[in-house]
PyMOL Python script that loads the backbone (N, CA, C, O; Angstrom):
from pymol import cmd

cmd.read_pdbstr("""\
ATOM      1  N   MET A   1     203.713 186.444  23.156  1.00  0.00           N
ATOM      2  CA  MET A   1     202.901 187.353  23.602  1.00  0.00           C
ATOM      3  C   MET A   1     202.923 187.530  25.295  1.00  0.00           C
ATOM      4  O   MET A   1     202.848 186.560  26.049  1.00  0.00           O
ATOM      5  N   ILE A   2     203.002 188.498  25.615  1.00  0.00           N
ATOM      6  CA  ILE A   2     203.017 188.888  27.194  1.00  0.00           C
ATOM      7  C   ILE A   2     201.612 188.993  27.692  1.00  0.00           C
ATOM      8  O   ILE A   2     200.771 189.733  27.181  1.00  0.00           O
ATOM      9  N   HIS A   3     201.387 188.148  28.805  1.00  0.00           N
ATOM     10  CA  HIS A   3     200.193 188.230  29.487  1.00  0.00           C
ATOM     11  C   HIS A   3     200.578 188.885  30.964  1.00  0.00           C
ATOM     12  O   HIS A   3     201.669 188.770  31.522  1.00  0.00           O
ATOM     13  N   GLY A   4     199.531 189.530  31.410  1.00  0.00           N
ATOM     14  CA  GLY A   4     199.637 189.996  32.660  1.00  0.00           C
ATOM     15  C   GLY A   4     198.453 190.076  33.490  1.00  0.00           C
ATOM     16  O   GLY A   4     197.422 189.641  32.977  1.00  0.00           O
ATOM     17  N   CYS A   5     198.375 190.612  34.849  1.00  0.00           N
ATOM     18  CA  CYS A   5     197.449 190.688  35.617  1.00  0.00           C
ATOM     19  C   CYS A   5     197.340 191.793  36.315  1.00  0.00           C
ATOM     20  O   CYS A   5     198.364 192.098  36.926  1.00  0.00           O
ATOM     21  N   ALA A   6     196.231 192.660  36.456  1.00  0.00           N
ATOM     22  CA  ALA A   6     196.118 193.960  36.926  1.00  0.00           C
ATOM     23  C   ALA A   6     194.870 193.608  38.149  1.00  0.00           C
ATOM     24  O   ALA A   6     193.884 192.904  37.932  1.00  0.00           O
ATOM     25  N   ARG A   7     195.211 194.313  39.510  1.00  0.00           N
ATOM     26  CA  ARG A   7     194.245 194.052  40.402  1.00  0.00           C
ATOM     27  C   ARG A   7     194.223 195.247  41.425  1.00  0.00           C
ATOM     28  O   ARG A   7     195.314 195.567  41.898  1.00  0.00           O
ATOM     29  N   VAL A   8     193.292 195.826  41.753  1.00  0.00           N
ATOM     30  CA  VAL A   8     193.249 196.790  42.744  1.00  0.00           C
ATOM     31  C   VAL A   8     192.402 196.311  43.770  1.00  0.00           C
ATOM     32  O   VAL A   8     191.511 195.508  43.490  1.00  0.00           O
ATOM     33  N   SER A   9     192.609 196.786  45.142  1.00  0.00           N
ATOM     34  CA  SER A   9     191.666 196.530  46.226  1.00  0.00           C
ATOM     35  C   SER A   9     191.417 197.639  47.240  1.00  0.00           C
ATOM     36  O   SER A   9     190.802 197.414  48.282  1.00  0.00           O
ATOM     37  N   MET A  10     191.878 198.784  46.940  1.00  0.00           N
ATOM     38  CA  MET A  10     191.402 199.832  47.815  1.00  0.00           C
ATOM     39  C   MET A  10     190.814 201.017  47.066  1.00  0.00           C
ATOM     40  O   MET A  10     191.147 201.359  45.931  1.00  0.00           O
ATOM     41  N   ASP A  11     189.932 201.584  47.806  1.00  0.00           N
ATOM     42  CA  ASP A  11     189.451 202.992  47.101  1.00  0.00           C
ATOM     43  C   ASP A  11     190.541 203.909  46.737  1.00  0.00           C
ATOM     44  O   ASP A  11     191.524 204.062  47.463  1.00  0.00           O
ATOM     45  N   GLY A  12     190.382 204.492  45.668  1.00  0.00           N
ATOM     46  CA  GLY A  12     191.238 205.378  45.266  1.00  0.00           C
ATOM     47  C   GLY A  12     192.309 204.783  44.086  1.00  0.00           C
ATOM     48  O   GLY A  12     192.964 205.559  43.390  1.00  0.00           O
ATOM     49  N   GLN A  13     192.392 203.478  43.966  1.00  0.00           N
ATOM     50  CA  GLN A  13     193.407 202.752  43.064  1.00  0.00           C
ATOM     51  C   GLN A  13     192.553 202.675  41.857  1.00  0.00           C
ATOM     52  O   GLN A  13     191.350 202.417  41.900  1.00  0.00           O
ATOM     53  N   SER A  14     193.304 202.938  40.657  1.00  0.00           N
ATOM     54  CA  SER A  14     192.743 202.742  39.647  1.00  0.00           C
ATOM     55  C   SER A  14     193.057 201.476  38.718  1.00  0.00           C
ATOM     56  O   SER A  14     194.203 201.242  38.337  1.00  0.00           O
ATOM     57  N   LEU A  15     192.139 200.807  38.436  1.00  0.00           N
ATOM     58  CA  LEU A  15     192.372 199.775  37.615  1.00  0.00           C
ATOM     59  C   LEU A  15     192.692 200.090  36.137  1.00  0.00           C
ATOM     60  O   LEU A  15     193.358 199.300  35.468  1.00  0.00           O
ATOM     61  N   THR A  16     192.260 201.138  35.678  1.00  0.00           N
ATOM     62  CA  THR A  16     192.529 201.594  34.222  1.00  0.00           C
ATOM     63  C   THR A  16     194.134 202.011  34.359  1.00  0.00           C
ATOM     64  O   THR A  16     194.948 201.679  33.497  1.00  0.00           O
ATOM     65  N   ALA A  17     194.413 202.600  35.268  1.00  0.00           N
ATOM     66  CA  ALA A  17     195.949 202.884  35.457  1.00  0.00           C
ATOM     67  C   ALA A  17     196.827 201.916  35.416  1.00  0.00           C
ATOM     68  O   ALA A  17     197.873 201.973  34.768  1.00  0.00           O
ATOM     69  N   ARG A  18     196.406 200.821  36.209  1.00  0.00           N
ATOM     70  CA  ARG A  18     197.393 199.506  36.014  1.00  0.00           C
ATOM     71  C   ARG A  18     197.270 199.057  34.895  1.00  0.00           C
ATOM     72  O   ARG A  18     198.335 198.817  34.325  1.00  0.00           O
ATOM     73  N   LYS A  19     196.173 198.805  34.242  1.00  0.00           N
ATOM     74  CA  LYS A  19     195.998 198.161  32.782  1.00  0.00           C
ATOM     75  C   LYS A  19     196.847 198.964  31.914  1.00  0.00           C
ATOM     76  O   LYS A  19     197.505 198.344  31.079  1.00  0.00           O
ATOM     77  N   ASP A  20     196.953 200.259  31.960  1.00  0.00           N
ATOM     78  CA  ASP A  20     197.642 201.204  31.004  1.00  0.00           C
ATOM     79  C   ASP A  20     199.095 201.011  31.367  1.00  0.00           C
ATOM     80  O   ASP A  20     199.842 201.099  30.392  1.00  0.00           O
ATOM     81  N   GLN A  21     199.706 200.760  32.565  1.00  0.00           N
ATOM     82  CA  GLN A  21     200.874 200.413  32.893  1.00  0.00           C
ATOM     83  C   GLN A  21     201.438 199.205  32.059  1.00  0.00           C
ATOM     84  O   GLN A  21     202.456 199.244  31.369  1.00  0.00           O
ATOM     85  N   LEU A  22     200.533 198.030  32.255  1.00  0.00           N
ATOM     86  CA  LEU A  22     200.884 196.867  31.808  1.00  0.00           C
ATOM     87  C   LEU A  22     200.994 197.053  30.186  1.00  0.00           C
ATOM     88  O   LEU A  22     201.974 196.767  29.498  1.00  0.00           O
ATOM     89  N   ALA A  23     199.799 197.579  29.759  1.00  0.00           N
ATOM     90  CA  ALA A  23     199.986 197.942  28.208  1.00  0.00           C
ATOM     91  C   ALA A  23     201.285 198.653  27.649  1.00  0.00           C
ATOM     92  O   ALA A  23     201.839 198.263  26.621  1.00  0.00           O
ATOM     93  N   ALA A  24     201.648 199.527  28.264  1.00  0.00           N
ATOM     94  CA  ALA A  24     202.894 200.314  27.965  1.00  0.00           C
ATOM     95  C   ALA A  24     204.123 199.442  28.094  1.00  0.00           C
ATOM     96  O   ALA A  24     205.133 199.679  27.431  1.00  0.00           O
ATOM     97  N   ALA A  25     204.039 198.421  28.956  1.00  0.00           N
ATOM     98  CA  ALA A  25     205.328 197.538  29.130  1.00  0.00           C
ATOM     99  C   ALA A  25     205.113 196.330  28.165  1.00  0.00           C
ATOM    100  O   ALA A  25     205.754 195.291  28.326  1.00  0.00           O
ATOM    101  N   GLY A  26     204.140 196.491  27.093  1.00  0.00           N
ATOM    102  CA  GLY A  26     204.016 195.379  26.030  1.00  0.00           C
ATOM    103  C   GLY A  26     203.150 194.330  26.370  1.00  0.00           C
ATOM    104  O   GLY A  26     203.068 193.381  25.591  1.00  0.00           O
ATOM    105  N   THR A  27     202.450 194.341  27.463  1.00  0.00           N
ATOM    106  CA  THR A  27     201.499 193.404  27.642  1.00  0.00           C
ATOM    107  C   THR A  27     200.257 193.416  26.756  1.00  0.00           C
ATOM    108  O   THR A  27     199.518 194.399  26.695  1.00  0.00           O
ATOM    109  N   ARG A  28     200.046 192.248  26.046  1.00  0.00           N
ATOM    110  CA  ARG A  28     198.932 192.061  25.099  1.00  0.00           C
ATOM    111  C   ARG A  28     197.658 191.336  25.706  1.00  0.00           C
ATOM    112  O   ARG A  28     196.574 191.526  25.155  1.00  0.00           O
ATOM    113  N   LYS A  29     197.731 190.656  26.624  1.00  0.00           N
ATOM    114  CA  LYS A  29     196.532 189.980  27.322  1.00  0.00           C
ATOM    115  C   LYS A  29     196.569 190.489  28.830  1.00  0.00           C
ATOM    116  O   LYS A  29     197.572 190.320  29.524  1.00  0.00           O
ATOM    117  N   ILE A  30     195.575 191.038  29.237  1.00  0.00           N
ATOM    118  CA  ILE A  30     195.432 191.398  30.397  1.00  0.00           C
ATOM    119  C   ILE A  30     194.243 191.144  31.184  1.00  0.00           C
ATOM    120  O   ILE A  30     193.162 191.653  30.891  1.00  0.00           O
ATOM    121  N   PHE A  31     194.437 190.242  32.342  1.00  0.00           N
ATOM    122  CA  PHE A  31     193.419 189.737  33.253  1.00  0.00           C
ATOM    123  C   PHE A  31     193.274 190.741  34.211  1.00  0.00           C
ATOM    124  O   PHE A  31     194.334 191.267  34.549  1.00  0.00           O
ATOM    125  N   SER A  32     192.075 191.225  34.835  1.00  0.00           N
ATOM    126  CA  SER A  32     191.896 192.033  35.857  1.00  0.00           C
ATOM    127  C   SER A  32     190.905 191.716  36.766  1.00  0.00           C
ATOM    128  O   SER A  32     189.942 191.042  36.402  1.00  0.00           O
ATOM    129  N   GLY A  33     191.029 192.165  38.049  1.00  0.00           N
ATOM    130  CA  GLY A  33     189.935 192.019  38.940  1.00  0.00           C
ATOM    131  C   GLY A  33     190.009 193.080  40.159  1.00  0.00           C
ATOM    132  O   GLY A  33     191.049 193.681  40.432  1.00  0.00           O
ATOM    133  N   THR A  34     189.039 193.212  40.721  1.00  0.00           N
ATOM    134  CA  THR A  34     188.996 194.022  41.939  1.00  0.00           C
ATOM    135  C   THR A  34     188.480 193.140  43.200  1.00  0.00           C
ATOM    136  O   THR A  34     187.643 192.242  43.103  1.00  0.00           O
ATOM    137  N   ALA A  35     189.053 193.504  44.276  1.00  0.00           N
ATOM    138  CA  ALA A  35     188.712 192.888  45.497  1.00  0.00           C
ATOM    139  C   ALA A  35     188.948 193.756  46.689  1.00  0.00           C
ATOM    140  O   ALA A  35     189.916 194.516  46.689  1.00  0.00           O
ATOM    141  N   ASP A  36     188.042 193.688  47.815  1.00  0.00           N
ATOM    142  CA  ASP A  36     188.242 194.391  49.123  1.00  0.00           C
ATOM    143  C   ASP A  36     188.970 193.544  50.027  1.00  0.00           C
ATOM    144  O   ASP A  36     189.185 192.362  49.758  1.00  0.00           O
ATOM    145  N   GLY A  37     189.383 194.126  51.148  1.00  0.00           N
ATOM    146  CA  GLY A  37     190.152 193.462  52.111  1.00  0.00           C
ATOM    147  C   GLY A  37     189.586 192.176  52.404  1.00  0.00           C
ATOM    148  O   GLY A  37     190.342 191.212  52.532  1.00  0.00           O
ATOM    149  N   ALA A  38     188.235 192.037  52.534  1.00  0.00           N
ATOM    150  CA  ALA A  38     187.512 190.889  53.043  1.00  0.00           C
ATOM    151  C   ALA A  38     187.352 189.669  52.080  1.00  0.00           C
ATOM    152  O   ALA A  38     187.032 188.532  52.427  1.00  0.00           O
ATOM    153  N   SER A  39     187.635 190.104  50.787  1.00  0.00           N
ATOM    154  CA  SER A  39     187.546 189.277  49.728  1.00  0.00           C
ATOM    155  C   SER A  39     188.608 188.450  49.326  1.00  0.00           C
ATOM    156  O   SER A  39     189.746 188.842  49.586  1.00  0.00           O
ATOM    157  N   ARG A  40     188.467 187.457  48.783  1.00  0.00           N
ATOM    158  CA  ARG A  40     189.655 186.670  48.373  1.00  0.00           C
ATOM    159  C   ARG A  40     189.328 186.045  46.911  1.00  0.00           C
ATOM    160  O   ARG A  40     189.724 184.974  46.452  1.00  0.00           O
ATOM    161  N   GLY A  41     188.548 186.955  46.354  1.00  0.00           N
ATOM    162  CA  GLY A  41     188.209 186.573  44.766  1.00  0.00           C
ATOM    163  C   GLY A  41     189.564 186.971  43.894  1.00  0.00           C
ATOM    164  O   GLY A  41     190.017 188.111  43.787  1.00  0.00           O
ATOM    165  N   GLN A  42     190.053 185.879  43.352  1.00  0.00           N
ATOM    166  CA  GLN A  42     191.140 185.762  42.528  1.00  0.00           C
ATOM    167  C   GLN A  42     190.943 185.143  41.076  1.00  0.00           C
ATOM    168  O   GLN A  42     191.829 184.565  40.445  1.00  0.00           O
ATOM    169  N   SER A  43     189.691 185.349  40.666  1.00  0.00           N
ATOM    170  CA  SER A  43     189.398 184.585  39.405  1.00  0.00           C
ATOM    171  C   SER A  43     190.168 185.046  38.354  1.00  0.00           C
ATOM    172  O   SER A  43     190.354 184.305  37.389  1.00  0.00           O
ATOM    173  N   HIS A  44     190.774 186.454  38.401  1.00  0.00           N
ATOM    174  CA  HIS A  44     191.590 186.852  37.593  1.00  0.00           C
ATOM    175  C   HIS A  44     192.773 186.132  37.251  1.00  0.00           C
ATOM    176  O   HIS A  44     193.186 185.879  36.120  1.00  0.00           O
ATOM    177  N   LEU A  45     193.309 185.809  38.433  1.00  0.00           N
ATOM    178  CA  LEU A  45     194.456 184.765  38.489  1.00  0.00           C
ATOM    179  C   LEU A  45     194.182 183.468  37.931  1.00  0.00           C
ATOM    180  O   LEU A  45     194.946 182.885  37.162  1.00  0.00           O
ATOM    181  N   LYS A  46     193.271 183.105  38.264  1.00  0.00           N
ATOM    182  CA  LYS A  46     192.710 181.558  37.693  1.00  0.00           C
ATOM    183  C   LYS A  46     192.733 181.664  36.117  1.00  0.00           C
ATOM    184  O   LYS A  46     193.307 180.810  35.441  1.00  0.00           O
ATOM    185  N   ARG A  47     192.076 182.763  35.553  1.00  0.00           N
ATOM    186  CA  ARG A  47     191.975 182.799  34.107  1.00  0.00           C
ATOM    187  C   ARG A  47     193.283 183.137  33.453  1.00  0.00           C
ATOM    188  O   ARG A  47     193.488 182.860  32.272  1.00  0.00           O
ATOM    189  N   LEU A  48     194.227 183.774  34.264  1.00  0.00           N
ATOM    190  CA  LEU A  48     195.462 183.853  33.655  1.00  0.00           C
ATOM    191  C   LEU A  48     196.368 182.684  33.703  1.00  0.00           C
ATOM    192  O   LEU A  48     197.182 182.534  32.791  1.00  0.00           O
ATOM    193  N   ALA A  49     196.303 181.867  34.655  1.00  0.00           N
ATOM    194  CA  ALA A  49     196.888 180.584  34.919  1.00  0.00           C
ATOM    195  C   ALA A  49     196.141 179.642  33.717  1.00  0.00           C
ATOM    196  O   ALA A  49     196.862 178.865  33.092  1.00  0.00           O
ATOM    197  N   ALA A  50     194.895 179.706  33.441  1.00  0.00           N
ATOM    198  CA  ALA A  50     194.417 178.704  32.368  1.00  0.00           C
ATOM    199  C   ALA A  50     194.830 179.231  30.984  1.00  0.00           C
ATOM    200  O   ALA A  50     194.836 178.410  30.067  1.00  0.00           O
ATOM    201  N   ALA A  51     195.190 180.546  30.717  1.00  0.00           N
ATOM    202  CA  ALA A  51     195.730 180.901  29.363  1.00  0.00           C
ATOM    203  C   ALA A  51     196.990 180.581  29.172  1.00  0.00           C
ATOM    204  O   ALA A  51     197.402 180.566  28.012  1.00  0.00           O
ATOM    205  N   LEU A  52     197.908 180.244  30.296  1.00  0.00           N
ATOM    206  CA  LEU A  52     199.215 179.946  30.041  1.00  0.00           C
ATOM    207  C   LEU A  52     199.393 178.577  29.913  1.00  0.00           C
ATOM    208  O   LEU A  52     198.836 177.797  30.686  1.00  0.00           O
ATOM    209  N   ARG A  53     200.149 178.191  28.968  1.00  0.00           N
ATOM    210  CA  ARG A  53     200.564 176.928  28.605  1.00  0.00           C
ATOM    211  C   ARG A  53     202.064 176.634  29.106  1.00  0.00           C
ATOM    212  O   ARG A  53     202.877 177.541  29.290  1.00  0.00           O
ATOM    213  N   GLU A  54     202.335 175.324  29.300  1.00  0.00           N
ATOM    214  CA  GLU A  54     203.622 174.883  29.697  1.00  0.00           C
ATOM    215  C   GLU A  54     204.662 175.536  29.034  1.00  0.00           C
ATOM    216  O   GLU A  54     204.503 175.574  27.813  1.00  0.00           O
ATOM    217  N   GLY A  55     205.820 176.137  29.519  1.00  0.00           N
ATOM    218  CA  GLY A  55     206.639 176.698  28.766  1.00  0.00           C
ATOM    219  C   GLY A  55     206.545 178.142  28.447  1.00  0.00           C
ATOM    220  O   GLY A  55     207.465 178.803  27.964  1.00  0.00           O
ATOM    221  N   MET A  56     205.524 178.524  28.713  1.00  0.00           N
ATOM    222  CA  MET A  56     205.302 180.066  28.314  1.00  0.00           C
ATOM    223  C   MET A  56     205.915 181.096  29.544  1.00  0.00           C
ATOM    224  O   MET A  56     206.012 182.311  29.373  1.00  0.00           O
ATOM    225  N   LEU A  57     206.253 180.503  30.627  1.00  0.00           N
ATOM    226  CA  LEU A  57     206.607 181.513  31.564  1.00  0.00           C
ATOM    227  C   LEU A  57     208.219 181.654  31.446  1.00  0.00           C
ATOM    228  O   LEU A  57     209.003 180.752  31.152  1.00  0.00           O
ATOM    229  N   GLN A  58     208.518 182.992  31.743  1.00  0.00           N
ATOM    230  CA  GLN A  58     209.883 183.287  31.708  1.00  0.00           C
ATOM    231  C   GLN A  58     210.161 184.082  33.173  1.00  0.00           C
ATOM    232  O   GLN A  58     209.298 184.714  33.783  1.00  0.00           O
ATOM    233  N   ARG A  59     211.272 183.942  33.506  1.00  0.00           N
ATOM    234  CA  ARG A  59     211.633 184.511  34.918  1.00  0.00           C
ATOM    235  C   ARG A  59     212.387 185.564  34.599  1.00  0.00           C
ATOM    236  O   ARG A  59     212.863 186.273  35.486  1.00  0.00           O
TER     237      ARG A  59
END
""", "prot")
cmd.dss("prot")
cmd.show_as("cartoon", "prot")
cmd.util.cbc("prot")
cmd.orient("prot")
């Protein structure tokens, strides 16, 4: 199963569009988040990392 991460940080960017692009590429599990320039919120990355098991990463 392909896991992915979608994030937007600027006004006018579409989280839905990013998720649609990932889904079109075959991503089954999408973790998403939004953050402005002052925010370092990356809980979506932590959730993605927690969902991955050793040996699941491909380069």
